C-alpha positions in Angstrom: 37.9 -14.6 -66.7 38.8 -10.8 -68.0 39.1 -8.8 -65.0 38.3 -4.6 -64.7 41.2 -4.6 -62.6 44.1 -7.0 -63.9 46.3 -8.2 -61.1 49.6 -6.4 -60.9 52.2 -7.4 -58.5 52.9 -5.1 -55.5 49.4 -3.6 -55.3 46.4 -4.2 -52.9 42.9 -5.4 -53.7 39.9 -6.4 -52.2 38.5 -9.7 -52.6 35.5 -11.2 -51.7 32.8 -14.0 -52.7 29.4 -15.0 -51.2 27.4 -18.5 -51.9 25.6 -19.3 -54.7 22.2 -18.1 -54.2 23.4 -16.0 -50.8 23.2 -19.7 -49.6 25.3 -20.4 -46.1 28.9 -21.2 -46.8 29.8 -21.7 -43.1 27.0 -23.5 -41.1 29.3 -24.6 -37.9 32.4 -24.2 -36.3 34.3 -26.7 -38.1 33.6 -25.2 -41.6 35.2 -21.5 -40.5 38.0 -23.4 -38.9 38.4 -25.1 -42.1 38.3 -22.0 -44.2 41.0 -20.0 -41.8 43.1 -23.1 -42.4 43.1 -22.8 -45.9 44.0 -19.1 -45.6 47.3 -20.1 -44.1 48.0 -23.3 -46.1 47.2 -21.8 -49.4 49.4 -18.9 -49.2 52.3 -21.0 -50.8 53.6 -22.1 -54.3 53.1 -25.8 -52.5 50.7 -28.2 -52.9 49.0 -29.8 -50.2 46.0 -31.8 -49.2 44.4 -30.7 -45.9 42.6 -33.8 -45.2 46.0 -36.0 -45.5 47.6 -33.0 -43.0 44.6 -33.7 -40.3 44.3 -37.5 -40.7 47.6 -38.9 -41.8 49.5 -36.5 -39.6 47.4 -35.9 -36.8 47.4 -32.0 -36.7 44.6 -30.4 -34.9 43.7 -27.0 -35.6 46.1 -25.1 -33.5 49.0 -26.8 -35.3 48.4 -26.3 -38.9 49.4 -22.7 -38.2 53.2 -24.0 -36.9 53.3 -25.9 -40.4 56.5 -24.1 -42.4 55.7 -22.9 -45.8 58.1 -21.6 -48.6 58.0 -18.1 -49.8 54.3 -16.4 -49.8 53.0 -15.6 -52.8 50.7 -13.1 -51.3 50.4 -11.1 -48.1 47.0 -10.8 -46.2 46.5 -7.3 -44.6 42.9 -8.3 -43.1 40.0 -11.1 -43.7 36.4 -11.9 -42.7 33.8 -14.5 -42.4 30.3 -14.2 -42.5 27.9 -17.0 -42.8 27.5 -16.4 -46.6 30.4 -14.3 -47.9 34.0 -13.4 -47.2 36.2 -10.5 -47.6 40.2 -10.4 -47.7 42.6 -7.3 -48.1 45.3 -8.8 -50.1 48.6 -7.6 -52.0 50.3 -9.4 -54.8 53.9 -10.4 -53.9 54.5 -12.7 -56.8 52.9 -12.5 -60.3 50.1 -14.8 -60.5 49.9 -14.8 -56.6 46.4 -13.7 -56.2 45.0 -16.2 -58.7 46.7 -19.1 -57.3 46.1 -18.6 -53.8 42.3 -18.2 -54.4 42.1 -20.7 -56.9 43.3 -23.4 -53.9 41.6 -21.6 -51.2 38.0 -21.4 -53.3 38.4 -25.2 -54.6 39.9 -26.6 -51.4 36.7 -25.1 -49.3 34.5 -26.0 -51.7 35.1 -29.9 -52.2 35.0 -30.0 -48.5 31.9 -28.5 -48.2 30.3 -30.5 -51.0 31.5 -33.6 -49.4 30.7 -32.7 -46.0 27.1 -32.0 -47.1 26.6 -34.4 -50.0 26.3 -31.8 -52.6 27.7 -30.9 -56.2 28.0 -28.1 -58.4 29.3 -24.5 -57.7 29.6 -23.2 -53.9 30.5 -19.6 -54.7 28.7 -17.3 -56.7 31.1 -17.5 -59.7 34.6 -16.5 -59.8 35.8 -14.3 -56.9 35.4 -10.6 -56.9 38.0 -8.3 -56.8 38.6 -4.5 -56.3 42.0 -2.9 -56.9 43.0 -0.6 -53.5 46.0 0.4 -54.9 47.4 3.4 -52.9 44.6 5.3 -52.1 44.9 5.8 -48.0 41.7 7.0 -47.9 40.1 3.9 -49.2 42.5 1.6 -47.7 41.4 3.1 -44.1 37.8 3.0 -44.8 37.8 -0.9 -46.3 40.3 -2.0 -43.2 37.7 -0.3 -40.7 35.0 -1.8 -42.7 36.1 -5.1 -43.1 37.2 -5.9 -39.3 33.4 -4.3 -38.3 31.6 -6.3 -40.7 31.0 -8.5 -37.9 28.8 -6.5 -36.0 25.8 -7.0 -38.4 25.1 -10.5 -37.1 24.3 -9.1 -33.5 23.2 -5.4 -34.6 21.8 -5.6 -38.0 20.9 -2.2 -37.8 23.9 -0.2 -36.3 24.5 1.5 -39.2 21.1 3.1 -39.2 21.2 3.7 -35.4 24.5 5.5 -34.8 22.6 8.3 -32.2 22.2 4.7 -30.4 25.7 3.5 -30.6 27.2 1.4 -28.0 30.9 1.2 -28.6 31.6 -0.9 -25.4 28.8 -3.5 -26.4 30.3 -3.6 -30.2 33.9 -4.3 -28.9 33.0 -6.6 -26.5 31.5 -8.7 -29.4 34.1 -8.1 -31.8 36.6 -9.4 -28.9 34.7 -12.3 -29.0 34.3 -13.2 -32.7 36.9 -15.7 -34.1 36.5 -15.2 -37.7 38.5 -12.3 -38.8 41.5 -10.5 -37.9 40.2 -8.4 -35.5 41.2 -10.4 -32.7 44.5 -10.2 -34.0 44.9 -6.4 -35.1 43.8 -5.5 -31.3 46.8 -7.9 -30.2 44.5 -10.9 -28.7 47.1 -13.9 -28.9 46.0 -16.9 -31.0 47.5 -18.9 -33.6 45.4 -17.5 -36.6 47.6 -14.2 -36.8 50.1 -15.9 -38.7 47.9 -15.8 -41.3 48.3 -12.1 -41.7 51.7 -10.9 -43.0 51.2 -6.9 -41.6 54.8 -6.2 -42.4 53.7 -5.6 -46.2 50.9 -3.1 -45.3 50.7 0.7 -43.5 51.8 1.1 -40.2 48.1 1.5 -39.1 47.6 -2.0 -39.9 50.1 -2.9 -37.3 49.6 -0.3 -34.1 47.3 -1.1 -32.1 46.3 2.1 -30.9 46.3 3.7 -34.6 43.8 0.9 -35.5 41.7 1.2 -32.8 41.3 4.8 -33.3 40.0 4.9 -36.6 38.1 1.9 -36.0 36.3 4.2 -33.5 36.3 7.0 -35.9 34.2 5.0 -38.3 31.8 4.0 -36.1 31.0 7.2 -35.4 31.3 8.9 -38.8 30.8 6.3 -41.5 
């Protein structure tokens, strides 16, 4: 597939995709957990079979993140899983890294999903989509906030059209409890999934909790 923005090592990208025909791609907590485990394991040149790791090595979810990988092929700065789509902010660390990472992630999850649901055919709406973020700091900040706030739509579907009635406390309580994004990691809630992120390769505001919370608040009010 020829892309408008070819992947360049050292550059940042927004990666996303959704289920074919807008179908649900995450229907249970186990589905979300499967994709999250793949987010961690696929970031390596090593090949793996997740079923073998879970069954033959008797690994539970939290133990997956204790597995040593070789050198990362991408860096992940933020991610969010929604019932019918996903978002990732990613930096390519080695030539071809994004393509290899996404091939393992998409193929691994599709095979699991199809087997579990006794279906055949494509799960995602064509090849994954990508948009160059580059070094545009304003766009990066907006994207960073948007991806981490995306789950709000699940409980507050009209929030963007009702800013005058915004209840930030309720929003934050919901986000603090939403396990299927990087938000909990960025507000420093301790959990194993934080090993997915490679924040040392992103701007400082990805790492500083006060700075992160400040522009999240600003996005909620002014976007």
